[in-house]
N, C-alpha and C positions, 0 to 999 in steps of 0.2 A: 514406257511407250504404250503399254497395254491400255491404261485408262484413256490416253489421248485417242488411240485408234478406236476404242469402243465409243467414245463420245462422237467422233467423226461418223462412224457407221450409223449410230442411232439417230443423230441429227440429220444425216443425209437420206436415210431410208425409212425412218420412223419405226424400224424393227426393234422395238424394246424387248421382244422375246429373247433376244440374245443375252440380256442381263441375267435371266433365270436359267440359261443353259448350264449344265453341270460339266465340269472338266477336271481331270486329275491334276495334281501338282507334279512338277518335275522333281526328280530325285537326283541331287548333285551335291557334293560336299561344299560347304561355305568356302569361299576363296581363302587360302592360307596367307600367313604373314608374307608380305612382299609379292604376292600373286595378284596381279592387276586384272587379269582376265583368263579365261580358259575356253578353248574350243574343243567341244566334245559332243558326243551323242548321249544326252542325259536320258535316264530312264524315267519311269513314273512311280509315284507313291501309290499306296492303297487309298489315300485320302482324296476325296473330290469335293469341290465346292462350286457355287455359282460363279459365273463370269464376274458379276458385281463384287463378290467376295474376293476373287483373284485381284481385281482392280484395287479394292480397299487395302489389301495386304501389300500390293506393290507400292502404293502411296505411302503407307506406313513404313515400308522398308527404306524408302528414301529418307524419311524423317529420322529413322533409327541410326543412320550413318552420321547424323549430326551436322552442325554448322561450324564454321571457322571463327576466328577472332573478330571478324567484321560482321558476323551474324548471317553470312551467306552460306548456301549449300556448298559442301566440299566438291571439288571437281571430280575426283576419282575417275571412273570409266564412263561417266555420264556425259562427258563433253568431248566425245570422240571425233566429231565431224571435221575438225581442222587440226588435229594433233594436240589440242589443248589437254587431252587426257594425260599427257606427259607431265603436266603441272600437278603438283600435289596441294595446291592452294584452294581458293574459292572461286566460284563461277557466277558471274552476274547473269549470263544467259541462262544457265541451268536453273537459277533461282526464279527468273521471269517465267521460264517454261513451266516449272513446277506450279507457280501461282496460277498460270493460265489453265493448266490441266485440272488442278484441284477445284478451282472456281467452276469450271464447266462440269466436272464430275459431280460436285455437290448439287448443282442446279439440276442435272439429269436425275439424280437420285432423291432430291429433296432433303439432302443431309446438310449438316454444318460441320463436316469432318475437318478437324484441325484449324478451326477459325482463329484461335489464339496464336498458333504457330505461324499461320499465314499473315496475320497482322504484324507480328514481329519481323517476319521475312520482308514484308513490304516496307517497313520502316528502315530496315538495314539496306534495302535496295535504294531507297531515297538518298541514303548517305553515300552511295556509290556513284554519285553524280560528280563529274569532273569540271563543271562550270559551263560546258557547252554540250556535253553528251554523257551517257552512262559508260563507265569503264567496262572492260571485258571481264575483269576479275582481278584477283590478287595472286601473286606467287606465294609459296609457303612462307617466305620470309617477310611477307607483308607488302612487298613492292607492287604497286598498281600495274595492271596490264591494260593498255588502251588509253593511257593518260596523254593529255596534250603535250606533256614534257617528255614523253617517251620517243625514242628514235624509231621504233617500229610499232605497228598496230595502234596508231594514234587514235583511230576511231574504228570500231568494229561494228559492222552492220547488224549482225545477229542480235546483239544486246539492244540496239535501238529498235529493231523490228519487233522483237518480242515484248519490249516495253509498251509498244503501241497497241498490242493485243490485250494488255492488262489494265483494267480500270483502276487498279491500285497505283499505277504510275501517275505522277503529278502531270496533269494536262498542260501546264505551263512549260514543261520541259520537253514535250513531244514535238 
C-alpha cells in the first residue's frame, strides 16, 4: 500500500519532496511458517532510506513472494478486504492492483521497474477471463473463484473495477 499512497499523495499535492525524505525501516522478524499475520509494535532498524527506496523494496517484496500456477500473485495476506486472505491460492484483484501501482510508481519515478514481470502478469490476467468477466481468483487447488458456474461469488466487483484502472486490461472486455 505504501507505493499506492505515495503515488496518490504526489499526484494530488505535487509534493515530490516526499520521495527524498529519509525514514528508518521497521524491525520485525519475517513471518514464520504458518504465520499469516502478526499484530505488534515493531521497532526500527539503524538503516534508513528514502521513501522512494521504501516503495521500491515494497514492490519487490510482493514479487519475491511469487506467483501461482496461473501466473497470478498469491493471495496471502494482501487480499484481506473481504476475507479472501483465508484462501491460499491466487488473486486476480491483487494482481490488477499490483499492475496499477507499479505502472503509476514507474511513471512517477521515470523507471521501468519490473517491466517483464508486469507483462507476464498482464498476460496471466487476460487468461483469468471467464467469458463475461474476470474471475476473483483461484483456490489453492485451482478451482476458480467468481466463475459463472460457481454457486457463490459469480461476479466480483473488485476484480472488474481494478481491471478498468489498468491499461493492460483488454478494452474489449471492460
